[in-house]
N, CA, C and O atoms as a GROMACS GRO file, in nm:
protein
  356
    1MET      N    1 -11.318  -2.645  -2.287
    1MET     CA    2 -11.375  -2.571  -2.177
    1MET      C    3 -11.288  -2.450  -2.142
    1MET      O    4 -11.341  -2.344  -2.108
    2LYS      N    5 -11.155  -2.466  -2.150
    2LYS     CA    6 -11.066  -2.356  -2.116
    2LYS      C    7 -11.082  -2.241  -2.215
    2LYS      O    8 -11.070  -2.125  -2.177
    3LYS      N    9 -11.110  -2.272  -2.342
    3LYS     CA   10 -11.129  -2.167  -2.442
    3LYS      C   11 -11.252  -2.083  -2.411
    3LYS      O   12 -11.250  -1.961  -2.427
    4ILE      N   13 -11.356  -2.146  -2.367
    4ILE     CA   14 -11.479  -2.075  -2.332
    4ILE      C   15 -11.454  -1.983  -2.214
    4ILE      O   16 -11.500  -1.869  -2.215
    5ILE      N   17 -11.383  -2.028  -2.114
    5ILE     CA   18 -11.353  -1.947  -1.997
    5ILE      C   19 -11.266  -1.828  -2.036
    5ILE      O   20 -11.285  -1.719  -1.983
    6ALA      N   21 -11.172  -1.846  -2.126
    6ALA     CA   22 -11.084  -1.737  -2.168
    6ALA      C   23 -11.159  -1.633  -2.250
    6ALA      O   24 -11.126  -1.515  -2.242
    7ILE      N   25 -11.258  -1.673  -2.326
    7ILE     CA   26 -11.333  -1.580  -2.410
    7ILE      C   27 -11.440  -1.506  -2.331
    7ILE      O   28 -11.474  -1.393  -2.366
    8PHE      N   29 -11.491  -1.564  -2.227
    8PHE     CA   30 -11.599  -1.505  -2.150
    8PHE      C   31 -11.567  -1.365  -2.096
    8PHE      O   32 -11.650  -1.276  -2.111
    9PRO      N   33 -11.449  -1.342  -2.034
    9PRO     CA   34 -11.418  -1.206  -1.988
    9PRO      C   35 -11.413  -1.104  -2.101
    9PRO      O   36 -11.453  -0.989  -2.082
   10LEU      N   37 -11.366  -1.143  -2.217
   10LEU     CA   38 -11.363  -1.051  -2.330
   10LEU      C   39 -11.504  -1.014  -2.375
   10LEU      O   40 -11.530  -0.899  -2.410
   11ALA      N   41 -11.593  -1.111  -2.372
   11ALA     CA   42 -11.732  -1.084  -2.409
   11ALA      C   43 -11.795  -0.986  -2.311
   11ALA      O   44 -11.873  -0.900  -2.351
   12LEU      N   45 -11.762  -0.999  -2.184
   12LEU     CA   46 -11.816  -0.906  -2.084
   12LEU      C   47 -11.764  -0.765  -2.107
   12LEU      O   48 -11.840  -0.669  -2.094
   13LEU      N   49 -11.638  -0.751  -2.140
   13LEU     CA   50 -11.580  -0.618  -2.163
   13LEU      C   51 -11.643  -0.550  -2.284
   13LEU      O   52 -11.672  -0.430  -2.279
   14THR      N   53 -11.664  -0.622  -2.389
   14THR     CA   54 -11.724  -0.560  -2.508
   14THR      C   55 -11.871  -0.528  -2.484
   14THR      O   56 -11.924  -0.435  -2.546
   15ALA      N   57 -11.936  -0.602  -2.398
   15ALA     CA   58 -12.076  -0.574  -2.368
   15ALA      C   59 -12.091  -0.445  -2.288
   15ALA      O   60 -12.198  -0.384  -2.292
   16CYS      N   61 -11.988  -0.403  -2.218
   16CYS     CA   62 -11.995  -0.282  -2.136
   16CYS      C   63 -11.974  -0.155  -2.217
   16CYS      O   64 -12.006  -0.046  -2.168
   17GLN      N   65 -11.923  -0.165  -2.336
   17GLN     CA   66 -11.898  -0.047  -2.418
   17GLN      C   67 -12.027  -0.002  -2.484
   17GLN      O   68 -12.108  -0.084  -2.529
   18ALA      N   69 -12.046   0.130  -2.491
   18ALA     CA   70 -12.163   0.184  -2.559
   18ALA      C   71 -12.145   0.166  -2.709
   18ALA      O   72 -12.039   0.199  -2.763
   19PRO      N   73 -12.244   0.115  -2.776
   19PRO     CA   74 -12.232   0.096  -2.920
   19PRO      C   75 -12.231   0.229  -2.994
   19PRO      O   76 -12.302   0.322  -2.956
   20VAL      N   77 -12.151   0.238  -3.096
   20VAL     CA   78 -12.146   0.358  -3.180
   20VAL      C   79 -12.211   0.322  -3.311
   20VAL      O   80 -12.160   0.240  -3.388
   21SER      N   81 -12.325   0.383  -3.334
   21SER     CA   82 -12.397   0.351  -3.457
   21SER      C   83 -12.351   0.443  -3.570
   21SER      O   84 -12.291   0.548  -3.545
   22LEU      N   85 -12.379   0.403  -3.690
   22LEU     CA   86 -12.347   0.487  -3.806
   22LEU      C   87 -12.426   0.616  -3.801
   22LEU      O   88 -12.378   0.720  -3.847
   23GLU      N   89 -12.545   0.612  -3.747
   23GLU     CA   90 -12.628   0.732  -3.736
   23GLU      C   91 -12.563   0.835  -3.644
   23GLU      O   92 -12.562   0.954  -3.676
   24ASP      N   93 -12.507   0.789  -3.529
   24ASP     CA   94 -12.439   0.881  -3.438
   24ASP      C   95 -12.319   0.945  -3.504
   24ASP      O   96 -12.295   1.065  -3.488
   25THR      N   97 -12.244   0.868  -3.578
   25THR     CA   98 -12.126   0.921  -3.648
   25THR      C   99 -12.168   1.020  -3.754
   25THR      O  100 -12.103   1.124  -3.771
   26ALA      N  101 -12.273   0.990  -3.827
   26ALA     CA  102 -12.320   1.079  -3.934
   26ALA      C  103 -12.372   1.210  -3.878
   26ALA      O  104 -12.361   1.314  -3.943
   27GLN      N  105 -12.430   1.206  -3.758
   27GLN     CA  106 -12.486   1.327  -3.699
   27GLN      C  107 -12.378   1.422  -3.647
   27GLN      O  108 -12.408   1.537  -3.617
   28ASP      N  109 -12.256   1.376  -3.637
   28ASP     CA  110 -12.148   1.462  -3.586
   28ASP      C  111 -12.036   1.477  -3.688
   28ASP      O  112 -11.918   1.478  -3.651
   29GLN      N  113 -12.070   1.489  -3.813
   29GLN     CA  114 -11.969   1.507  -3.917
   29GLN      C  115 -11.900   1.642  -3.907
   29GLN      O  116 -11.788   1.658  -3.956
   30CYS      N  117 -11.965   1.739  -3.844
   30CYS     CA  118 -11.906   1.872  -3.834
   30CYS      C  119 -11.819   1.890  -3.711
   30CYS      O  120 -11.752   1.992  -3.697
   31GLY      N  121 -11.820   1.792  -3.621
   31GLY     CA  122 -11.739   1.801  -3.499
   31GLY      C  123 -11.806   1.874  -3.385
   31GLY      O  124 -11.738   1.923  -3.295
   32ALA      N  125 -11.937   1.882  -3.387
   32ALA     CA  126 -12.010   1.952  -3.281
   32ALA      C  127 -11.990   1.886  -3.145
   32ALA      O  128 -11.988   1.955  -3.043
   33GLY      N  129 -11.975   1.756  -3.143
   33GLY     CA  130 -11.956   1.685  -3.016
   33GLY      C  131 -11.833   1.731  -2.941
   33GLY      O  132 -11.834   1.738  -2.818
   34SER      N  133 -11.729   1.762  -3.013
   34SER     CA  134 -11.604   1.806  -2.947
   34SER      C  135 -11.606   1.955  -2.913
   34SER      O  136 -11.510   2.006  -2.855
   35ARG      N  137 -11.714   2.024  -2.947
   35ARG     CA  138 -11.723   2.168  -2.918
   35ARG      C  139 -11.836   2.201  -2.821
   35ARG      O  140 -11.875   2.317  -2.809
   36GLN      N  141 -11.887   2.100  -2.753
   36GLN     CA  142 -11.995   2.124  -2.657
   36GLN      C  143 -11.948   2.207  -2.538
   36GLN      O  144 -12.031   2.263  -2.466
   37HIS      N  145 -11.819   2.215  -2.515
   37HIS     CA  146 -11.767   2.297  -2.406
   37HIS      C  147 -11.794   2.446  -2.429
   37HIS      O  148 -11.782   2.526  -2.336
   38LEU      N  149 -11.828   2.484  -2.552
   38LEU     CA  150 -11.858   2.623  -2.582
   38LEU      C  151 -11.993   2.668  -2.526
   38LEU      O  152 -12.014   2.787  -2.503
   39VAL      N  153 -12.083   2.573  -2.505
   39VAL     CA  154 -12.216   2.606  -2.454
   39VAL      C  155 -12.202   2.672  -2.317
   39VAL      O  156 -12.137   2.619  -2.227
   40GLY      N  157 -12.265   2.789  -2.302
   40GLY     CA  158 -12.259   2.864  -2.177
   40GLY      C  159 -12.153   2.972  -2.176
   40GLY      O  160 -12.150   3.054  -2.084
   41THR      N  161 -12.067   2.974  -2.276
   41THR     CA  162 -11.963   3.077  -2.282
   41THR      C  163 -12.014   3.196  -2.365
   41THR      O  164 -12.111   3.184  -2.439
   42GLN      N  165 -11.948   3.307  -2.351
   42GLN     CA  166 -11.985   3.426  -2.426
   42GLN      C  167 -11.941   3.414  -2.571
   42GLN      O  168 -11.827   3.375  -2.599
   43ALA      N  169 -12.030   3.446  -2.662
   43ALA     CA  170 -11.998   3.437  -2.805
   43ALA      C  171 -11.888   3.536  -2.842
   43ALA      O  172 -11.815   3.513  -2.938
   44SER      N  173 -11.876   3.645  -2.769
   44SER     CA  174 -11.773   3.745  -2.798
   44SER      C  175 -11.632   3.688  -2.776
   44SER      O  176 -11.535   3.741  -2.830
   45ASN      N  177 -11.620   3.581  -2.696
   45ASN     CA  178 -11.491   3.517  -2.672
   45ASN      C  179 -11.457   3.412  -2.776
   45ASN      O  180 -11.349   3.353  -2.772
   46LEU      N  181 -11.546   3.388  -2.870
   46LEU     CA  182 -11.528   3.286  -2.972
   46LEU      C  183 -11.424   3.331  -3.074
   46LEU      O  184 -11.431   3.442  -3.126
   47ASP      N  185 -11.329   3.244  -3.102
   47ASP     CA  186 -11.225   3.272  -3.202
   47ASP      C  187 -11.268   3.211  -3.335
   47ASP      O  188 -11.261   3.089  -3.351
   48PRO      N  189 -11.311   3.293  -3.430
   48PRO     CA  190 -11.359   3.240  -3.558
   48PRO      C  191 -11.253   3.161  -3.635
   48PRO      O  192 -11.287   3.071  -3.712
   49SER      N  193 -11.127   3.192  -3.615
   49SER     CA  194 -11.022   3.119  -3.686
   49SER      C  195 -11.005   2.976  -3.634
   49SER      O  196 -10.944   2.893  -3.701
   50ALA      N  197 -11.059   2.947  -3.516
   50ALA     CA  198 -11.050   2.813  -3.460
   50ALA      C  199 -11.166   2.724  -3.504
   50ALA      O  200 -11.170   2.605  -3.470
   51LEU      N  201 -11.259   2.779  -3.578
   51LEU     CA  202 -11.376   2.704  -3.624
   51LEU      C  203 -11.350   2.642  -3.760
   51LEU      O  204 -11.268   2.692  -3.837
   52PRO      N  205 -11.420   2.532  -3.792
   52PRO     CA  206 -11.406   2.472  -3.924
   52PRO      C  207 -11.450   2.569  -4.034
   52PRO      O  208 -11.518   2.668  -4.008
   53GLU      N  209 -11.411   2.538  -4.156
   53GLU     CA  210 -11.440   2.625  -4.269
   53GLU      C  211 -11.590   2.652  -4.285
   53GLU      O  212 -11.631   2.767  -4.306
   54PHE      N  213 -11.671   2.549  -4.276
   54PHE     CA  214 -11.815   2.566  -4.294
   54PHE      C  215 -11.883   2.578  -4.159
   54PHE      O  216 -11.945   2.484  -4.110
   55SER      N  217 -11.870   2.695  -4.098
   55SER     CA  218 -11.931   2.722  -3.968
   55SER      C  219 -12.012   2.849  -3.978
   55SER      O  220 -11.986   2.936  -4.061
   56ARG      N  221 -12.113   2.858  -3.891
   56ARG     CA  222 -12.187   2.983  -3.884
   56ARG      C  223 -12.231   3.006  -3.741
   56ARG      O  224 -12.271   2.913  -3.670
   57VAL      N  225 -12.222   3.131  -3.700
   57VAL     CA  226 -12.266   3.173  -3.568
   57VAL      C  227 -12.401   3.240  -3.588
   57VAL      O  228 -12.412   3.337  -3.663
   58ILE      N  229 -12.502   3.187  -3.522
   58ILE     CA  230 -12.639   3.232  -3.544
   58ILE      C  231 -12.689   3.304  -3.420
   58ILE      O  232 -12.715   3.242  -3.317
   59ALA      N  233 -12.701   3.435  -3.431
   59ALA     CA  234 -12.752   3.518  -3.323
   59ALA      C  235 -12.902   3.537  -3.341
   59ALA      O  236 -12.955   3.513  -3.449
   60PRO      N  237 -12.973   3.579  -3.235
   60PRO     CA  238 -13.117   3.602  -3.249
   60PRO      C  239 -13.145   3.701  -3.363
   60PRO      O  240 -13.082   3.806  -3.372
   61GLY      N  241 -13.240   3.666  -3.447
   61GLY     CA  242 -13.278   3.753  -3.558
   61GLY      C  243 -13.195   3.735  -3.684
   61GLY      O  244 -13.223   3.797  -3.786
   62THR      N  245 -13.093   3.651  -3.678
   62THR     CA  246 -13.009   3.627  -3.794
   62THR      C  247 -13.084   3.539  -3.894
   62THR      O  248 -13.140   3.436  -3.857
   63MET      N  249 -13.085   3.581  -4.019
   63MET     CA  250 -13.149   3.501  -4.123
   63MET      C  251 -13.051   3.392  -4.167
   63MET      O  252 -12.934   3.419  -4.194
   64VAL      N  253 -13.101   3.269  -4.174
   64VAL     CA  254 -13.019   3.156  -4.216
   64VAL      C  255 -13.096   3.072  -4.315
   64VAL      O  256 -13.220   3.071  -4.316
   65THR      N  257 -13.023   3.000  -4.398
   65THR     CA  258 -13.086   2.905  -4.488
   65THR      C  259 -13.127   2.783  -4.407
   65THR      O  260 -13.069   2.754  -4.302
   66ARG      N  261 -13.226   2.711  -4.456
   66ARG     CA  262 -13.276   2.594  -4.383
   66ARG      C  263 -13.229   2.464  -4.446
   66ARG      O  264 -13.278   2.356  -4.410
   67ASP      N  265 -13.136   2.472  -4.539
   67ASP     CA  266 -13.084   2.349  -4.599
   67ASP      C  267 -12.994   2.279  -4.498
   67ASP      O  268 -12.923   2.344  -4.421
   68TYR      N  269 -12.997   2.147  -4.499
   68TYR     CA  270 -12.918   2.069  -4.405
   68TYR      C  271 -12.787   2.029  -4.469
   68TYR      O  272 -12.785   1.966  -4.574
   69ARG      N  273 -12.678   2.066  -4.406
   69ARG     CA  274 -12.544   2.029  -4.450
   69ARG      C  275 -12.472   1.966  -4.332
   69ARG      O  276 -12.434   2.037  -4.238
   70PRO      N  277 -12.452   1.834  -4.334
   70PRO     CA  278 -12.395   1.766  -4.219
   70PRO      C  279 -12.254   1.812  -4.182
   70PRO      O  280 -12.212   1.793  -4.067
   71MET      N  281 -12.181   1.870  -4.274
   71MET     CA  282 -12.045   1.916  -4.246
   71MET      C  283 -12.041   2.058  -4.188
   71MET      O  284 -11.934   2.106  -4.150
   72ARG      N  285 -12.156   2.126  -4.181
   72ARG     CA  286 -12.159   2.265  -4.134
   72ARG      C  287 -12.183   2.269  -3.983
   72ARG      O  288 -12.275   2.205  -3.932
   73LEU      N  289 -12.101   2.344  -3.914
   73LEU     CA  290 -12.113   2.363  -3.770
   73LEU      C  291 -12.199   2.486  -3.744
   73LEU      O  292 -12.170   2.595  -3.794
   74ASN      N  293 -12.304   2.469  -3.665
   74ASN     CA  294 -12.391   2.580  -3.625
   74ASN      C  295 -12.370   2.611  -3.478
   74ASN      O  296 -12.373   2.521  -3.394
   75ILE      N  297 -12.349   2.738  -3.448
   75ILE     CA  298 -12.333   2.783  -3.311
   75ILE      C  299 -12.444   2.885  -3.285
   75ILE      O  300 -12.446   2.992  -3.344
   76TYR      N  301 -12.536   2.850  -3.196
   76TYR     CA  302 -12.652   2.934  -3.168
   76TYR      C  303 -12.624   3.019  -3.045
   76TYR      O  304 -12.583   2.969  -2.940
   77VAL      N  305 -12.646   3.151  -3.061
   77VAL     CA  306 -12.622   3.247  -2.954
   77VAL      C  307 -12.757   3.300  -2.906
   77VAL      O  308 -12.844   3.333  -2.987
   78GLY      N  309 -12.775   3.306  -2.774
   78GLY     CA  310 -12.899   3.357  -2.716
   78GLY      C  311 -12.898   3.508  -2.702
   78GLY      O  312 -12.800   3.574  -2.736
   79ASN      N  313 -13.008   3.561  -2.652
   79ASN     CA  314 -13.022   3.706  -2.632
   79ASN      C  315 -12.919   3.761  -2.534
   79ASN      O  316 -12.883   3.879  -2.542
   80SER      N  317 -12.872   3.678  -2.443
   80SER     CA  318 -12.773   3.722  -2.344
   80SER      C  319 -12.631   3.727  -2.400
   80SER      O  320 -12.539   3.774  -2.333
   81GLY      N  321 -12.614   3.678  -2.522
   81GLY     CA  322 -12.481   3.675  -2.581
   81GLY      C  323 -12.405   3.548  -2.552
   81GLY      O  324 -12.290   3.532  -2.595
   82GLN      N  325 -12.469   3.455  -2.480
   82GLN     CA  326 -12.406   3.327  -2.450
   82GLN      C  327 -12.442   3.224  -2.555
   82GLN      O  328 -12.552   3.226  -2.612
   83ILE      N  329 -12.350   3.134  -2.580
   83ILE     CA  330 -12.374   3.025  -2.674
   83ILE      C  331 -12.469   2.927  -2.606
   83ILE      O  332 -12.441   2.878  -2.497
   84GLU      N  333 -12.580   2.898  -2.673
   84GLU     CA  334 -12.683   2.811  -2.616
   84GLU      C  335 -12.680   2.669  -2.673
   84GLU      O  336 -12.720   2.574  -2.606
   85ARG      N  337 -12.634   2.656  -2.796
   85ARG     CA  338 -12.638   2.524  -2.859
   85ARG      C  339 -12.533   2.517  -2.969
   85ARG      O  340 -12.505   2.617  -3.036
   86VAL      N  341 -12.476   2.399  -2.987
   86VAL     CA  342 -12.379   2.373  -3.093
   86VAL      C  343 -12.422   2.242  -3.160
   86VAL      O  344 -12.432   2.139  -3.094
   87ASP      N  345 -12.446   2.248  -3.292
   87ASP     CA  346 -12.485   2.126  -3.363
   87ASP      C  347 -12.445   2.134  -3.510
   87ASP      O  348 -12.393   2.236  -3.557
   88CYS      N  349 -12.471   2.026  -3.580
   88CYS     CA  350 -12.441   2.019  -3.723
   88CYS      C  351 -12.566   2.054  -3.802
   88CYS      O  352 -12.678   2.036  -3.755
   89GLY      N  353 -12.544   2.102  -3.921
   89GLY     CA  354 -12.657   2.126  -4.009
   89GLY      C  355 -12.638   2.246  -4.092
   89GLY      O  356 -12.725   2.279  -4.173
   0.00000   0.00000   0.00000
């Protein structure tokens, strides 16, 4: 009985954690999750040397390929010059 009581609090703690699925990990192979702070900032303040090797800044009217590359970081810039979205692909 004591073993069950000792394990019960641990089970509660693990139940409170958000599960990390393989799909979530695969969707952020480029590190977009850690760069969400860029959204809303001016693209002119972006330091290209701080970006991963396979990155692209996409301004309105910019022609881009539509192939999906999970390691490529995409930074979308709006008409106002502000970064609107950061994702992989």
